[in-house]
C-alpha positions, 0 to 999 in steps of 0.5 A: 485761461492759459498755461505757459511753461517758463524755462529759467535760463538765469538760474542753472538747475532751476526747474521749469515753472508753469504759469496759469492765468488770464494773461494774453499779452507779453506785458501781462506774462512778464508781470507774472514772470516777475512775480513767480521767478523774481526777475524784474520786468525790464531785465527779462528777455523772453524767447519763444520759437526762436523769436525775442518777445520784445514788444510788450504790447503785443498779444502772446498769439502774435508770437505764436504762444498758445496754451501749453507753450514753452518760453525761455527766460534770460536775464538782460545785462544793462550796465555794459557798453562793450561786449566781446562777441564770439561768432561760431560758424554753424557748418564748421564750428570755426570761431572768431572774436569781435568787439562790439558796442551794445549801442550798435544795431545788429546790422552794424554788428554784421558789418563788423563780423564781415570785416573779421570773418569775410561773410557779407551781412546779407548772407549772415543769419545770427542766432543767440538764446535760440532766437534769430537776431533782427537787423533793426534790433540793437546788441543791447536787446540781446545782451545777457553775457559780456562774452556772448557766443552767437551762432552764424548760419552762412547762406549760400552765394547767389550763383547768378550774381557771382563771378571771378576776380584775380587777386594779385599780391604785388610784393610776391607776384602770386595771384589767386582766383576768387569767386565773389558776388557784386554785393560782396564788400571789400572786407569780405574779400580781405577776410577771405584772403587772410583765410587763404594766407595770401597776405603771408601774415602781413597787414595789407590793403587793396587797390583797383584802377589805381584807387585804394578800396574802402572796407565797407564798399561793395565790389559793385560800388567800385565797378569791379567785374568778372575777370578784373584784377585786384591788387594787394599791397602791404602796409608799410 
């Protein structure tokens, strides 16, 4: 026998329910949750200790669920193909809106966040519903709202991989020194430039060595090294 307390996040104000039975797998727990809480199995998202319990065949112990544990129940939205994600940075509360397709992997969502926020995927830790999002999952796995708010923990740079580049505004002839990493993407650099106002509110693109730089390519892909100059040009 095992007892699990379910906190029903689908119904604000609903008191927690303690389920007691012989269930020892995620599938068995979900059947009991459906019976007691009235949320169909396919619509359930169960979270324990910041982990989404997505493998129905797994044992509860695989997710660290023991007797007396608490689990959070959320209701999955399955009908929407697009969601508007609010990304909130953990350290300063800064928010940014990102349009996302529910078919995207979390890895693809991180690339879109990089383009808007300027934090490369490897330095993002995303959390939603108290659960950390895994790159191999899809946005659909976590959708409980058409306007979800994700928390992003920004991991520090790797000092041994960082270096500086000069970013030159060809139009104004202003330049700024930026610290980057070899695996930073062009999107990362562009977003940081927008944050610093170096583009003066204009749409722009970057060039290096006479070539236009593609957004999702890394600085290493473009052979950009310490002390190099990257040129910013306005879109006409």
